N, C-alpha and C positions, 0 to 999 in steps of 0.2 A: 585478489578475488577469492571468495570463499565458496565452497560447495558442500552439500550434504546429500547423501543417497538413502533411499528407503524403498525397498522392493524395486519396482521399475519406474520410480519417480526420482527426480533430481530437483533440488533447490540450488540456485546459483546466483551470485551477484555479478557474474560476467555480463557486462552490458552488450557484448556482441551477440549473445544468445537471445536477447529480448526480441519478441515479435511485436513491433509497434502496431501493426494492423490488428492483431488479435487483442492486444490491450485496449486499443481504441474501440474496437467493436464492443467489448464488454462495457467499458466506461461510458460510451455513448448512450447506452440504454440503462445505466445505473441510476438509482434515485439521487445520488450525490453529485453526479457530473453529467446528467442527462443533456444530450445535445452537444457535448464538448467536441471541438474541432480537432482533427488529427494533428495539425501543427502544434496546437497547445499541448496535447498529450506528449508529443515528441520533445518539446522544450522542457516540460516538467520532468520527464525521464532523464534528460541530459544533465539536469542540475540536482539530481537526487541519488540517494543510495537505494538501488532497486534489487528486489529479490524475485526472480522468476521461478515459477513452479512448472516443471515439465514432466510429461509422460512420453518417454522416448524423445522425440524432437518437437513434439507439439506442446505449445504453451497452454497450460490448464489452470494457472493461477498466478497471482502477482501480489506484491506488497511494496509500497514506496515509502521511504523515510526522507523527510526534509530535515537536514541537520547540519550543525557546525561541528559535530562530533565531540563537543566539549560541554556546552551549557544547555543546549536545547535540541530536542528531536520531536518531530511530528509524524506520526504514523497515519498513512492514508492510502486510499485506493486498494484496499485489501479485498481480494476475491479468490474463490475457487469456482471453476465452471460447474454448473448444475450437475452434469453427468459424472462428476468426480467427487461430489459431496457425500457425506455419510461414511467416509473412509478415514476420518481423522486427519485429513490433509491440512485443514485450516489450522488446527492445533499444532501440527508439525511445522507448518510454515511459520507460525508465531514462535515456536521453539528456536527455529533457525534465526529469526530476527532477534530474539532475546539473547542469543548466544554470540551474536556478531561482536568481534573484538572492538570495533570502533564505537560501539554503543555502550560499553560497560561503564564508562565514567561520565556519561551524560547526566547532568543534574536534573533536568526536567524533561519528561517524555510524555507527550500528550496525544490524544486522538479524539475524534468525534464518532459516535456510532448511534444508529437508530435502533438496532436490533441484535447486537452481538455482545452485549455487556458480559454475559457469563463467560464467553471465550476469553475476553481481555482481562477479566478479574482473575482468572487462573494465572495470569502473568504479572499480577501486582497492580494493575490499573484500578483506580478508584475514582469516585466523583471528586471534583475539585475541592480541595481542602478549604480554600478561601474563594468561593465563587464571586464574592463582592469585588475582588481584585481583577477578575477576568473581564476583558473588554474585547470587542471585535468590530471590524468594519466588514459587513457581510453584503455581498453583491450577488444575489441569487440568479439574476438574469445575465451575468457577464459573459457566459459562454455563448449564448445566443447572439449577443451584441457583437462579439468577436467574429462569429461565423457570418453574420450579416455584412460585416465590413470587409470580408475577404472575397 
């Protein structure tokens, strides 16, 4: 497990520190995971490399990496709570992600973003070099379907 400190903030990959309720509360209202069920969030966290951002003991941010730690990594669910924005914490969280030892030799690292291109470009992310090779199976209503079946 890795951790980084800045003033009264902590970024840690220790899964025991993660506040699944807080993460779910944010993701449930996010544009990319709106309506997601808490058990789905918990399962996603369990199978990912997660970075929690904390002020004292309160979770105020998060980033999740789906990866095999060799060939591929997908950055997702990145956020900093509104009350903590404007302090450079998003950039610091990304510095922590970018410096994690398990991600240094990953060949392809991708993400999707609607509105934070400038932040991610500072860490080397660019538009897909060969977008004609990119394919996806996208199911935008899947979280609601899962919630309705539980």
